[in-house]
C-alpha positions in Angstrom: -115.3 -146.7 -229.8 -117.4 -147.1 -226.7 -117.8 -144.9 -223.8 -117.0 -146.9 -220.6 -117.8 -146.3 -217.0 -115.5 -147.7 -214.3 -116.8 -148.6 -210.9 -114.9 -149.6 -207.7 -116.6 -151.3 -204.7 -116.5 -150.6 -201.0 -115.3 -154.2 -200.3 -112.3 -154.9 -202.5 -109.4 -152.6 -203.1 -108.0 -152.4 -206.6 -110.8 -154.4 -208.1 -112.8 -152.5 -210.8 -115.8 -153.0 -212.9 -115.9 -151.7 -216.4 -119.4 -151.4 -218.1 -120.8 -149.6 -221.2 -122.0 -146.2 -219.8 -125.3 -146.3 -221.8 -126.2 -149.8 -220.3 -124.8 -149.3 -216.8 -124.6 -152.3 -214.5 -127.9 -153.8 -215.7 -126.1 -156.9 -217.3 -123.7 -157.6 -214.4 -124.7 -160.6 -212.3 -126.4 -159.8 -209.1 -124.0 -162.0 -207.1 -120.9 -160.0 -208.5 -122.6 -156.7 -207.6 -123.3 -157.9 -204.1 -119.6 -158.9 -203.8 -118.5 -155.3 -204.6 -120.6 -153.7 -201.9 -121.4 -150.2 -202.5 -120.4 -149.1 -206.1 -118.7 -145.8 -206.7 -118.2 -144.4 -210.1 -114.5 -143.5 -210.6 -114.3 -142.7 -214.2 -116.0 -142.4 -217.5 -113.9 -142.4 -220.7 -114.1 -143.2 -224.4 -112.3 -146.5 -225.1 -111.2 -148.1 -228.3 -108.9 -150.9 -228.8 -105.7 -148.7 -229.2 -106.2 -146.9 -225.9 -103.4 -147.7 -223.5 -104.6 -148.8 -220.1 -102.5 -149.3 -217.0 -103.2 -153.0 -216.3 -105.4 -154.4 -219.0 -105.5 -154.5 -222.8 -108.3 -152.2 -224.2 -109.3 -154.9 -226.7 -109.7 -157.5 -223.9 -112.1 -155.0 -221.9 -114.1 -154.1 -224.9 -114.5 -157.8 -226.0 -115.6 -158.7 -222.4 -118.1 -155.8 -222.4 -119.5 -156.9 -225.7 -119.7 -160.6 -224.8 -120.7 -160.4 -221.1 -121.9 -156.8 -220.5 -118.9 -156.0 -218.2 -115.3 -156.4 -217.6 -113.9 -157.4 -214.1 -110.4 -156.2 -213.2 -109.0 -158.1 -210.5 -106.4 -156.6 -208.0 -103.0 -157.1 -209.0 -101.0 -160.1 -207.4 -98.9 -159.0 -204.4 -95.7 -159.8 -206.4 -96.9 -157.4 -209.1 -97.3 -154.6 -206.7 -93.9 -155.2 -205.3 -92.3 -155.3 -208.7 -94.0 -151.9 -209.7 -92.9 -150.3 -206.3 -89.3 -151.4 -207.0 -89.3 -150.1 -210.4 -90.8 -146.8 -209.3 -88.0 -146.4 -206.5 -85.3 -147.2 -209.2 -86.8 -144.7 -211.5 -87.0 -142.1 -208.7 -83.3 -142.8 -207.7 -82.2 -142.2 -211.3 -84.0 -139.1 -211.7 -82.5 -137.8 -208.4 -79.0 -138.7 -209.4 -79.4 -137.2 -212.9 -80.5 -134.0 -211.3 -77.5 -133.9 -209.0 -75.3 -133.7 -212.3 -77.0 -130.6 -213.6 -76.4 -127.1 -212.5 -79.2 -124.9 -211.7 -79.8 -122.2 -214.4 -79.3 -118.6 -212.9 
């Protein structure tokens, strides 16, 4: 297990930088840091290879941090965002229609 700190930059939406919290951004290439703009810490969390992450495999994140000192999460492709929005809308519709069939408890 490793404690990971996740940063976002002021220049790129949906792009995140994962680093070992103890090391920080010391091993991140200067050019990459410059592309991020001003860094803002968004989350500190313990991470092991079994942890479920939204867009990445935890094992890939940990491996990249071990090998490179950081992991760069790129923004999702526009098609992936559209697919996620459609799936969320379908789920919301299903939940609404399920709720119509139920009578309120009184």
